Biopython code that builds the backbone (N, CA, C, O; Angstrom):
import numpy as np
from Bio.PDB.StructureBuilder import StructureBuilder

atoms = [
    (1, "MET", "N", (-44.274, 32.549, 44.137)),
    (1, "MET", "CA", (-44.142, 31.455, 44.507)),
    (1, "MET", "C", (-42.494, 30.964, 43.848)),
    (1, "MET", "O", (-42.079, 31.462, 42.802)),
    (2, "GLU", "N", (-41.752, 30.022, 44.575)),
    (2, "GLU", "CA", (-40.263, 29.900, 44.655)),
    (2, "GLU", "C", (-41.192, 28.228, 43.543)),
    (2, "GLU", "O", (-42.116, 27.481, 43.868)),
    (3, "ILE", "N", (-40.452, 28.287, 42.439)),
    (3, "ILE", "CA", (-40.576, 27.959, 41.388)),
    (3, "ILE", "C", (-38.757, 26.573, 41.967)),
    (3, "ILE", "O", (-38.691, 25.360, 41.763)),
    (4, "GLU", "N", (-38.106, 27.121, 42.376)),
    (4, "GLU", "CA", (-37.126, 25.117, 43.124)),
    (4, "GLU", "C", (-38.593, 24.667, 44.072)),
    (4, "GLU", "O", (-38.674, 23.495, 43.703)),
    (5, "LEU", "N", (-39.390, 24.798, 44.726)),
    (5, "LEU", "CA", (-41.029, 24.789, 45.517)),
    (5, "LEU", "C", (-41.317, 23.801, 44.900)),
    (5, "LEU", "O", (-41.128, 22.692, 45.400)),
    (6, "ILE", "N", (-41.702, 23.912, 43.999)),
    (6, "ILE", "CA", (-42.733, 22.816, 42.549)),
    (6, "ILE", "C", (-41.568, 21.799, 42.346)),
    (6, "ILE", "O", (-41.676, 20.712, 42.914)),
    (7, "PHE", "N", (-40.605, 22.021, 41.685)),
    (7, "PHE", "CA", (-39.450, 21.116, 41.682)),
    (7, "PHE", "C", (-39.376, 20.500, 42.586)),
    (7, "PHE", "O", (-40.279, 19.663, 42.562)),
    (8, "LYS", "N", (-38.534, 20.382, 43.794)),
    (8, "LYS", "CA", (-38.725, 19.660, 45.290)),
    (8, "LYS", "C", (-40.073, 18.145, 45.410)),
    (8, "LYS", "O", (-39.904, 16.926, 45.423)),
    (9, "ILE", "N", (-41.510, 19.122, 45.487)),
    (9, "ILE", "CA", (-42.483, 18.809, 45.149)),
    (9, "ILE", "C", (-43.008, 17.538, 43.780)),
    (9, "ILE", "O", (-43.702, 16.522, 43.752)),
    (10, "ALA", "N", (-41.960, 18.579, 42.498)),
    (10, "ALA", "CA", (-42.415, 17.013, 41.916)),
    (10, "ALA", "C", (-41.707, 15.708, 41.356)),
    (10, "ALA", "O", (-41.863, 14.682, 40.694)),
    (11, "ALA", "N", (-40.488, 16.763, 42.369)),
    (11, "ALA", "CA", (-39.474, 15.192, 42.491)),
    (11, "ALA", "C", (-39.741, 14.385, 43.128)),
    (11, "ALA", "O", (-39.778, 13.210, 42.763)),
    (12, "VAL", "N", (-40.110, 14.967, 44.736)),
    (12, "VAL", "CA", (-40.861, 13.811, 45.107)),
    (12, "VAL", "C", (-41.857, 13.388, 45.166)),
    (12, "VAL", "O", (-42.427, 13.368, 46.256)),
    (13, "GLY", "N", (-42.282, 13.034, 44.371)),
    (13, "GLY", "CA", (-43.256, 12.284, 43.657)),
    (13, "GLY", "C", (-43.452, 12.105, 42.129)),
    (13, "GLY", "O", (-44.434, 12.367, 41.434)),
    (14, "ILE", "N", (-42.122, 11.536, 41.767)),
    (14, "ILE", "CA", (-41.784, 11.144, 40.597)),
    (14, "ILE", "C", (-41.248, 9.746, 41.527)),
    (14, "ILE", "O", (-41.815, 8.668, 41.348)),
    (15, "ILE", "N", (-40.300, 9.856, 42.357)),
    (15, "ILE", "CA", (-39.757, 8.737, 42.934)),
    (15, "ILE", "C", (-40.446, 8.369, 43.641)),
    (15, "ILE", "O", (-40.869, 7.266, 43.294)),
    (16, "VAL", "N", (-41.069, 8.904, 45.050)),
    (16, "VAL", "CA", (-41.989, 7.738, 45.419)),
    (16, "VAL", "C", (-43.248, 7.383, 44.606)),
    (16, "VAL", "O", (-44.262, 7.034, 45.210)),
    (17, "SER", "N", (-43.231, 7.447, 43.430)),
    (17, "SER", "CA", (-44.255, 6.725, 42.399)),
    (17, "SER", "C", (-43.853, 5.397, 42.062)),
    (17, "SER", "O", (-44.370, 4.283, 41.976)),
    (18, "ILE", "N", (-42.325, 6.128, 41.844)),
    (18, "ILE", "CA", (-41.324, 4.744, 40.590)),
    (18, "ILE", "C", (-41.361, 3.645, 42.271)),
    (18, "ILE", "O", (-42.061, 2.632, 42.283)),
    (19, "LEU", "N", (-41.193, 3.728, 42.526)),
    (19, "LEU", "CA", (-40.967, 2.868, 44.098)),
    (19, "LEU", "C", (-42.436, 2.253, 44.616)),
    (19, "LEU", "O", (-42.565, 1.287, 45.369)),
    (20, "ASN", "N", (-43.169, 2.796, 44.215)),
    (20, "ASN", "CA", (-44.055, 2.277, 44.531)),
    (20, "ASN", "C", (-44.555, 0.497, 43.450)),
    (20, "ASN", "O", (-44.691, -0.715, 43.611)),
    (21, "GLN", "N", (-44.681, 2.083, 41.913)),
    (21, "GLN", "CA", (-44.726, 0.371, 41.275)),
    (21, "GLN", "C", (-44.088, -0.447, 41.167)),
    (21, "GLN", "O", (-44.481, -1.600, 40.992)),
    (22, "VAL", "N", (-42.487, 0.037, 41.265)),
    (22, "VAL", "CA", (-41.948, -1.160, 41.763)),
    (22, "VAL", "C", (-41.818, -2.794, 43.167)),
    (22, "VAL", "O", (-41.479, -3.968, 43.311)),
    (23, "LEU", "N", (-42.674, -1.014, 44.148)),
    (23, "LEU", "CA", (-43.035, -2.987, 44.815)),
    (23, "LEU", "C", (-44.367, -3.044, 44.806)),
    (23, "LEU", "O", (-44.913, -3.951, 45.434)),
    (24, "ILE", "N", (-44.914, -2.368, 44.304)),
    (24, "ILE", "CA", (-46.280, -3.569, 43.861)),
    (24, "ILE", "C", (-45.904, -4.542, 43.027)),
    (24, "ILE", "O", (-46.281, -5.709, 43.130)),
    (25, "ARG", "N", (-45.386, -4.245, 42.436)),
    (25, "ARG", "CA", (-44.362, -5.643, 41.166)),
    (25, "ARG", "C", (-43.732, -6.744, 41.711)),
    (25, "ARG", "O", (-43.424, -7.767, 41.099)),
    (26, "SER", "N", (-43.556, -6.515, 42.842)),
    (26, "SER", "CA", (-42.695, -7.671, 43.580)),
    (26, "SER", "C", (-43.773, -7.475, 44.399)),
    (26, "SER", "O", (-43.196, -7.579, 45.481)),
    (27, "GLY", "N", (-44.428, -7.355, 44.554)),
    (27, "GLY", "CA", (-45.794, -8.546, 45.460)),
    (27, "GLY", "C", (-45.350, -7.301, 47.253)),
    (27, "GLY", "O", (-45.095, -7.332, 48.457)),
    (28, "ARG", "N", (-45.383, -7.166, 47.068)),
    (28, "ARG", "CA", (-44.722, -5.655, 48.923)),
    (28, "ARG", "C", (-46.083, -4.629, 48.881)),
    (28, "ARG", "O", (-45.857, -3.462, 49.203)),
    (29, "ASP", "N", (-47.058, -4.876, 48.620)),
    (29, "ASP", "CA", (-47.873, -3.871, 48.940)),
    (29, "ASP", "C", (-47.843, -2.722, 50.375)),
    (29, "ASP", "O", (-47.640, -1.513, 50.490)),
    (30, "GLU", "N", (-48.159, -3.835, 51.319)),
    (30, "GLU", "CA", (-47.733, -2.573, 52.623)),
    (30, "GLU", "C", (-46.874, -1.829, 52.475)),
    (30, "GLU", "O", (-47.129, -0.712, 52.925)),
    (31, "GLN", "N", (-45.544, -1.987, 51.849)),
    (31, "GLN", "CA", (-44.672, -1.316, 51.779)),
    (31, "GLN", "C", (-44.623, 0.073, 49.989)),
    (31, "GLN", "O", (-44.197, 1.156, 49.588)),
    (32, "ALA", "N", (-45.113, -0.671, 49.761)),
    (32, "ALA", "CA", (-45.854, 0.154, 48.536)),
    (32, "ALA", "C", (-46.763, 1.591, 48.908)),
    (32, "ALA", "O", (-46.892, 2.576, 48.182)),
    (33, "THR", "N", (-47.318, 1.376, 50.222)),
    (33, "THR", "CA", (-48.207, 2.039, 51.300)),
    (33, "THR", "C", (-47.759, 2.882, 51.783)),
    (33, "THR", "O", (-48.042, 4.058, 51.553)),
    (34, "MET", "N", (-46.787, 2.396, 52.730)),
    (34, "MET", "CA", (-46.239, 2.972, 53.490)),
    (34, "MET", "C", (-45.039, 3.956, 52.836)),
    (34, "MET", "O", (-44.461, 4.819, 53.496)),
    (35, "THR", "N", (-44.805, 3.705, 51.601)),
    (35, "THR", "CA", (-43.610, 4.421, 50.736)),
    (35, "THR", "C", (-44.122, 5.878, 50.389)),
    (35, "THR", "O", (-43.420, 6.889, 50.398)),
    (36, "THR", "N", (-46.117, 5.776, 49.933)),
    (36, "THR", "CA", (-46.706, 6.627, 49.688)),
    (36, "THR", "C", (-46.698, 7.254, 50.465)),
    (36, "THR", "O", (-46.145, 8.311, 50.162)),
    (37, "LEU", "N", (-47.160, 7.209, 51.789)),
    (37, "LEU", "CA", (-47.680, 7.435, 53.008)),
    (37, "LEU", "C", (-46.121, 8.245, 53.640)),
    (37, "LEU", "O", (-46.262, 9.064, 54.549)),
    (38, "ALA", "N", (-45.044, 8.025, 53.234)),
    (38, "ALA", "CA", (-44.124, 8.782, 53.476)),
    (38, "ALA", "C", (-43.795, 10.117, 52.608)),
    (38, "ALA", "O", (-43.472, 11.270, 52.890)),
    (39, "GLY", "N", (-43.950, 9.652, 51.843)),
    (39, "GLY", "CA", (-43.626, 10.945, 50.697)),
    (39, "GLY", "C", (-44.328, 11.956, 51.026)),
    (39, "GLY", "O", (-43.903, 13.098, 51.199)),
    (40, "LEU", "N", (-46.197, 11.323, 51.196)),
    (40, "LEU", "CA", (-47.191, 12.864, 51.653)),
    (40, "LEU", "C", (-46.229, 13.490, 52.681)),
    (40, "LEU", "O", (-45.807, 14.646, 52.639)),
    (41, "VAL", "N", (-45.914, 12.461, 53.708)),
    (41, "VAL", "CA", (-44.975, 13.073, 54.784)),
    (41, "VAL", "C", (-44.152, 14.498, 54.721)),
    (41, "VAL", "O", (-44.202, 15.540, 55.374)),
    (42, "VAL", "N", (-43.429, 14.059, 53.692)),
    (42, "VAL", "CA", (-42.477, 14.733, 53.795)),
    (42, "VAL", "C", (-42.965, 15.862, 52.789)),
    (42, "VAL", "O", (-42.593, 16.998, 53.084)),
    (43, "VAL", "N", (-43.741, 15.726, 51.648)),
    (43, "VAL", "CA", (-44.204, 16.949, 50.973)),
    (43, "VAL", "C", (-45.003, 17.659, 51.877)),
    (43, "VAL", "O", (-45.117, 18.881, 51.785)),
    (44, "LEU", "N", (-45.676, 16.877, 52.910)),
    (44, "LEU", "CA", (-46.474, 18.302, 53.740)),
    (44, "LEU", "C", (-45.687, 18.939, 54.995)),
    (44, "LEU", "O", (-46.097, 19.984, 55.499)),
    (45, "MET", "N", (-44.914, 18.490, 55.324)),
    (45, "MET", "CA", (-43.388, 18.894, 56.233)),
    (45, "MET", "C", (-42.524, 20.673, 55.603)),
    (45, "MET", "O", (-42.195, 21.782, 56.025)),
    (46, "ILE", "N", (-42.537, 19.701, 54.174)),
    (46, "ILE", "CA", (-42.244, 21.069, 52.856)),
    (46, "ILE", "C", (-43.011, 22.078, 53.376)),
    (46, "ILE", "O", (-42.758, 22.937, 54.221)),
    (47, "LEU", "N", (-43.968, 21.838, 52.748)),
    (47, "LEU", "CA", (-45.448, 22.352, 52.805)),
    (47, "LEU", "C", (-45.932, 23.431, 54.659)),
    (47, "LEU", "O", (-46.407, 24.539, 54.907)),
    (48, "SER", "N", (-45.545, 22.505, 55.302)),
    (48, "SER", "CA", (-46.081, 23.412, 56.252)),
    (48, "SER", "C", (-44.971, 24.273, 56.636)),
    (48, "SER", "O", (-45.440, 24.890, 57.593)),
    (49, "GLN", "N", (-43.638, 24.731, 56.440)),
    (49, "GLN", "CA", (-42.530, 25.544, 56.456)),
    (49, "GLN", "C", (-42.343, 26.891, 55.886)),
    (49, "GLN", "O", (-41.695, 27.921, 56.075)),
    (50, "LYS", "N", (-43.477, 26.238, 54.872)),
    (50, "LYS", "CA", (-43.817, 28.470, 53.704)),
    (50, "LYS", "C", (-45.026, 28.411, 54.504)),
    (50, "LYS", "O", (-45.220, 29.491, 55.062)),
    (51, "ILE", "N", (-46.138, 27.306, 54.826)),
    (51, "ILE", "CA", (-46.933, 27.570, 55.659)),
    (51, "ILE", "C", (-46.627, 29.000, 56.637)),
    (51, "ILE", "O", (-47.054, 30.150, 56.541)),
    (52, "ALA", "N", (-45.950, 28.527, 57.335)),
    (52, "ALA", "CA", (-45.764, 29.170, 58.684)),
    (52, "ALA", "C", (-44.763, 30.814, 58.466)),
    (52, "ALA", "O", (-44.757, 31.736, 59.281)),
    (53, "ALA", "N", (-43.849, 30.761, 56.874)),
    (53, "ALA", "CA", (-43.380, 31.576, 56.541)),
    (53, "ALA", "C", (-44.427, 32.543, 56.255)),
    (53, "ALA", "O", (-44.245, 33.754, 56.122)),
    (54, "LEU", "N", (-45.191, 32.120, 56.197)),
    (54, "LEU", "CA", (-46.496, 32.853, 54.819)),
    (54, "LEU", "C", (-47.174, 33.838, 56.301)),
    (54, "LEU", "O", (-47.298, 35.057, 56.184)),
    (55, "PHE", "N", (-47.720, 32.826, 58.163)),
    (55, "PHE", "CA", (-48.014, 33.608, 58.807)),
    (55, "PHE", "C", (-47.492, 34.153, 59.113)),
    (55, "PHE", "O", (-48.080, 35.214, 59.324)),
    (56, "ASP", "N", (-46.292, 34.192, 59.411)),
    (56, "ASP", "CA", (-45.271, 35.049, 60.126)),
    (56, "ASP", "C", (-45.163, 36.710, 59.455)),
    (56, "ASP", "O", (-45.460, 37.716, 60.101)),
    (57, "LEU", "N", (-44.699, 36.707, 58.115)),
    (57, "LEU", "CA", (-45.318, 37.611, 57.198)),
    (57, "LEU", "C", (-46.618, 38.418, 57.275)),
    (57, "LEU", "O", (-46.892, 39.609, 57.129)),
    (58, "VAL", "N", (-47.347, 37.252, 57.575)),
    (58, "VAL", "CA", (-49.278, 38.963, 57.674)),
    (58, "VAL", "C", (-49.290, 38.291, 59.253)),
    (58, "VAL", "O", (-50.478, 38.110, 59.521)),
    (59, "GLU", "N", (-48.602, 37.937, 60.178)),
    (59, "GLU", "CA", (-48.557, 39.517, 60.978)),
    (59, "GLU", "C", (-47.125, 40.243, 61.202)),
    (59, "GLU", "O", (-47.213, 41.211, 61.956)),
    (60, "ARG", "N", (-46.620, 40.140, 61.009)),
    (60, "ARG", "CA", (-45.180, 40.973, 60.723)),
    (60, "ARG", "C", (-46.429, 42.278, 59.979)),
    (60, "ARG", "O", (-46.935, 43.013, 60.827)),
    (61, "LEU", "N", (-46.797, 42.477, 58.728)),
    (61, "LEU", "CA", (-47.497, 42.655, 58.133)),
    (61, "LEU", "C", (-48.890, 43.651, 59.226)),
    (61, "LEU", "O", (-49.123, 44.858, 59.294)),
    (62, "PHE", "N", (-49.453, 42.614, 59.827)),
    (62, "PHE", "CA", (-50.900, 43.979, 60.590)),
    (62, "PHE", "C", (-50.137, 43.995, 62.065)),
    (62, "PHE", "O", (-50.632, 44.606, 63.012)),
    (63, "HIS", "N", (-49.172, 43.433, 62.149)),
    (63, "HIS", "CA", (-48.435, 44.022, 63.455)),
    (63, "HIS", "C", (-49.896, 43.231, 64.670)),
    (63, "HIS", "O", (-50.817, 43.904, 65.131)),
    (64, "PHE", "N", (-49.736, 42.063, 64.863)),
    (64, "PHE", "CA", (-50.481, 41.212, 65.531)),
    (64, "PHE", "C", (-49.359, 40.999, 66.559)),
    (64, "PHE", "O", (-49.524, 40.226, 67.503)),
]
sb = StructureBuilder()
sb.init_structure("model")
sb.init_model(0)
sb.init_chain("A")
sb.init_seg("    ")
for serial, (resi, resn, name, xyz) in enumerate(atoms, 1):
    if name == "N":
        sb.init_residue(resn, " ", resi, " ")
    sb.init_atom(name, np.array(xyz, "f"), 0.0, 1.0, " ", f" {name:<3s}", serial, name[0])
structure = sb.get_structure()
């Protein structure tokens, strides 16, 4: 696995957690929740690309 992928996910997590705390402390709980969901979607998009590449590799390996 690429170490860059882990760093990207960690960076998104750190940024989202900081934004979440700032928004919660300013009384904007709804925006904090939406920021958390947006961060989750970004990470899932990154992972879905890697999973698709894995499936392509398995398909080529077994000649499906």
